[in-house]
Structure formats: C-alpha cells, structure tokens
DRENTOR-595195 format. One record per atom (N, C-alpha, C): residue in one letter; x, y, z. Coordinates in steps of 0.1 Angstrom, whole numbers, plus 5000, padded with zeros to 4 digits. Example, Ala and Ser with C-alpha at 12.3 -4.5 7.8 and 13.67 -1.06 7.14 Angstrom:
A513249435078A512349555078A513249675078S512849785071S513749895071S512950005079
//
This chain:
M626091243505M626891143512M626091063522S625990943520S625390853530S626190853543V625490853554V626290843567V626190693572S625590613565S625590463568S625990383556P627290403552P627690343540P627790193542I627690123531I627689973531I629189933534I629389833543I630689773546I630589623544H631689563538H631789423535H631289343547E630589233544E630089143555E631189093564S632289063558S633389003566S633889103577W633789233574W634189333583W633089363593K631789353588K630689363597K630789263608E631089143605E631189033615E632389053624A633589093618A634689113627A634589233636L633789333632L633689453640L632289473646K631589363647K630089373650K629789443663G630689433673G630389513685G630589653684E631489693675E631889833674E630789923669F629989873659F628989963653F627789993663A627789913674A626689933684A627090043694H628390083694H628790183705H628190313702P627890383713P627290523712P628190613703Y629490603704Y630290693697Y630090693682M629690573677M629390563663M628090633659E627190633667E625990713665E626290863665E627190903675E627591043675E628291083663L629190993658L629891013646L628991033634K627990943633K626990963622K626291093622A625891133635A625191263636A626091373632F627291373636F628291473632F628391483617L628491363610L628591373596L627391423589V626191393594V624991453589V624991603589E625491663600E625591803602E626591863593E627791793592E628891843583E628391853569K627691753564K627191743550K626291863547K625591913557K624692023555K625492153551N626692163557N627392293556N628692283548Y629192173545Y630492153539Y630492043528T631492053519T631691933511T632691843518I632291713518I633091613526I633691513516F634891483519F635591373511F635991263520P635991133515P635491103501P633991093501H633391083490H631991073489H631490943496G630190943500G629690843509G629990703505N629790673492N629990533488N631490483488H632390583491H633790543491H634390553506I633590583516I634090603529I634690473534F634090353531F634590223536F635190153524N635690223514N636290153502N637390063506A638190093516A639290003519A638789873524F637689873532F637189753537F636489673526N635789733517N635089663507N635989613496S637189673495S638189633485S638989513490T639189503503T639989403509T639289343521P638489233518P637789163529P638689123541F638089103552F638889083564F639888963563E639388853557E640188733557E641188743546N641188843537N642188853526N643288943530V643289013542V644289113545V645689043547K646689083540K647989033542K648889153547V648589273543V649389393546V648389503550V648889593559V648189713562V649089833560I648689923551I649490053550I648590163556L649090223566L648390313574L648690463570G647590533566G647690673563G647090753575Q646890883573Q646390973583Q644891003580D644691123573D643291143569D643291153554P642091153548P641891143534P642491273527Y642791263515Y643191383507Y641891483507H642191613508H641091703510H640891793497G641491753486G641291823473G640191753465A639591823457A638491773448A638991653440G638291553439G638491433431G639691343435Q640291373447Q641391293451Q640991173459A640391193471A640191083480A639090983475H639390853476H638390753472H638390643482G638890663494G638690573505G639890473507L640890493499L642090403500L643290493504S643990473515S645090553519S646090573508F646590693506F647590743497F647090733482S645990673479S645590643465S644790763460V644890793447V643990883440V643390823428Q642290873424Q641590813413Q642290833399Q641990743390Q642490753377Q642490903371G643490953365G643491083359G643891193368I643991173381I644291273391I645791283393P646391413392P647791423394P648291363407L649491303407L649991233419L650391333430P649791323442P650291403454P651691373457P652391473463P653891453466P654191323473S653391293484S653691173491S653591043482L652591043474L652490923465L653590923455Q654091033450Q655191033441Q656390973448N656591003461N657790943468N657590803471I656290753473I656090613475I656390543462F656090593451F656390533438F657890533435K658590643439K660090643437K660690523445E660190503457E660790403466E660390263460L659190253455L658690123449L659590083437V659890183428V660790153417V662190113421S662690193431S663990163436S664090033443D663089993450D663089873459D662889753450I661989743441I661689623434I661989623419G662289743414G662689753400G661589753390C660389783394C659289783385C659189913378P658389923367P658290053360P657490153369Y657790283367Y657090383375Y655590373371P654690373381P653190353377P652690473369K651790443361K651190553352K649990613359S649390553370S648290603377S648490593392G647890683399G647990683414G646890603420D646090533412D644990443418D645590313423L645490293436L646190183442L645190063444S643990063437S642989963439S643589823437H644589813428H645189683425H645889623438W646489713446W647089673458W646089623468A644889693468A643789653477A643289513474Q643189483461Q642789353456Q643789243459E644989283460E646089193463E646189153478G645389223486G645389203500G646089303509V646189423503V646789543511V645589633516L645389633529L644389723534L644989863535L644389953527L644890083526L644090173535L644490173548L643690233559L644090363563N643190463563N643490593570N642990583584T643690663593T643190663607T641890743608L641690843599L640390913598L639790883584L638490863584L637890813571L637190923563T637091043569T636491163562T637191293566V636891393557V637591523559V636691623552R636791753557R636191863549R637091903538S636391943527S637191993516S638092113520G639392093517G640392203519G640792213534E640392123543E640692143557E641192013563P642491993561P643091863567P642791853582F642591733586F642391693600F641091753606S640191803597S638991863602S638091773609H638191633607H637391533613H638091453624K639191513629K639891433640K639091443653E639291343661E638691343675E637191343674R636591283664R635191273663R634691123664G635691033665G635290893666G636090803656W636490863645W637190773635W638390703641E639190773649E640390713655E640090593663R639090603671R638690493679R638290373671F637490393660F637090293651F638290223644T639190303638T640290243631T641390183640D641490233653D642290163663D641690023665Q640390013666Q639789883668Q639989783656V639989843644V640289763632V641689703633I642689783638I644089733639I644089623650R643489653661R643489553672R642889423668T641789433661T640989313656T641889233647L642489293637L643389223628L644489153636S645089233645S646189173653S645789053661A644589063667A644088953676A643588833668Q642888853657Q642188743650Q642988683638R643988753634R644788703622R646188683626E646988623617E648388603619E649188643607H650388683609H651388703598H650988813588I650488923594I650189043586I651389133587V651689203577V652689313577V651989443579F652389513589F651889653592F652889753588I652689833578I653589933573I653090063579L653990123588L653590243596L654590353592W654090453584W654890563579W654590683587G655690743594G655490863601G655190843616A655390943624A655290923639A653790883643P652790953638P651390913643P651090763640A651490723628A651290583624A652090493633G653390533635G654290453643G653690423657K652990513663K652390493676K651390373676K650790343665K649890233664K650490103666A651790093666A652489963669A652089913682A651689993692A651289953705A650089863705L649289873694L648089793692L648289663686I649489633682I649789513674I650689413681D650289283681D651089183687D652289143678E653489193682E654589173673E655089033673S654588943682S654988803681S654288733670K653188793665K652388723654K652488793641H652988923641H652989003629H654289073627L654489123615L655689203612L655289353611I656089443619I655789583618I656989653611L656689723601L657789803594L657489953596K658390013603K658290163606K659290243597A658890353593A659790443585A659190583586P660090683583P659490823582P658390833572H657590933573H656490953563H656990983550P656290943539P656790973525P656591113521S656091203529S655891343524S657291403522P657291503513P658591573511P659291633523L658491653533L659091713546L659891613553S659691483552S660291383560S660891263552S660591263539S660991133532S662491113532Y663291223532Y664791203531Y665391173545R664591153555R665091113569R665090963570G664890893560G664890743561G663790673554F662890743548F661790673540F662490613528F663190693521F663890643509F664990543513G664990423507G665890323511G665390223522S664090243526S663590163537S663090023532K662890013518K662489893512K661289813518P660189883519P659089823526P658389713517F658489733504F657789643495F658589503494S659889503493S660589383492S660589313506Q660689393517Q660689333530Q659389263533T658289333528T656989263530T656889133523N657289123510N657289003503N658188893508D659388933513D660288843519D659588773531Y658988853539Y658288803551Y657188713547L656288753538L655188673534L655588533529K656588543520K657088413515K657688323525S658388383535S658888303546S657788243555M656588293554M655388233561M654588153552Q655088123540Q654388043530Q653088113525I653088243525I651988323520I652388383507A651488383497A651788443484A652088583485P653188633479P653588773480P652688863473I652788993475I651989093469I652589123455E651789133445E652189193432E652089343432W653289403435W653189553437W653189633425S653589573413S653589653401S652189703397L652089823393L650789883389L650689913374
//
C-alpha cells in the first residue's frame, strides 16, 4: 500500500492547505507502520478512490459512510460500495431495498457503486483506511480531520449539493454544512440494527433528484 496515493488535481487544489499540515505527515507515518504489521483496506491505489472518481467540480451529492469495510475484497474506496462479484453487505442490501422502493428501478445486480460516483455522488467515508477484521481501528489518527475539511470545503466553495447523512455520527457532520446553500437529508443508518427506525421510507434518492431539478441541475441516474 502506498501511503502517498494519487489524488485528483481538482481535489489537490481545493484541499491544498490540508496536505501541508503536520497531522497528515503523522497519518502517513502511522500507515507505514500499520502496513508492516497488518493487512490494511482498501489497498493503496483505492484509498482516494472517491476523490478520483468524482472530481471536486462534479460533486452534486455526498453520501457519508463511516469506515471502510474490513473484510477481504470488499472495500475499494467508495462508501457502502463493494467490488464486482462480492456479496452485498447487509447495509448495502438495505440501501438497495430503499432504492427500489423509492424510485422503482430494478434491484441492482452488483454492489459496485462506481456508476453513482461518475454521476456526481461523492461516496465519502469519514475514515479512509482500516485494519483487516478490525472496524474503526484507524479512528482518531487524522482521517476525521481530513474528511471534515472535505465537507467544509464543499460547503464553502460549492452550492446546491445534497448531503445524505445516515446514522448519528454522520448526522453530526451537519454542523459543518451551510444549510442556506445546500440540502441536508438525515435518516437512521441503513444497517439492520437501525434501518427500521426510519431509514426505510426516507426516500433519499427521489428527494435528491427533486432538489437538483429544482435548482436546474441534472438529476442523478440512480439505476445500476
């Protein structure tokens, strides 16, 4: 795993001050040590996949996850997404159930959400790396500070973005967003533990497109 993965030029420019902070050097050093002793997900060339798949100026929607999947072959740098051929995790199954119920599309055959990223959906996790089999093992190492700055920068420099915040930790990020310029959609997390508390029926996909169309922005093609 490289600890200096390539990130799209548009994001380098938008976040240029952030990469110079000491905490980023500390985070890199931490990842170097982690790689010596553990398997880390996602692999190095996928750490910034969300940013490379959705350039800064193309972001229409942000779907905020927590930390990457920690099972082999799952995480590839897009929140909630798994690579082709990988069984769907329970949260993603519930996202797809809501997708079908909300917009009436066929149930997706794959859990790879790269199409959404290309449509302008930034599939962002608050943590960008994790040890194999150890959820949240890379928390409080610097990633939260970095991804908070991503949200702040989008809020400040762009307009009319839909921020989809599922679950209590994601919901707290609303404090970073200027609600006079953007739409915030909050709901319980799609995991089986909380999905029946209001995730099902929250209609995030149609609400997003209704808002984008009202702002004369092309809607997202959610069908996969």
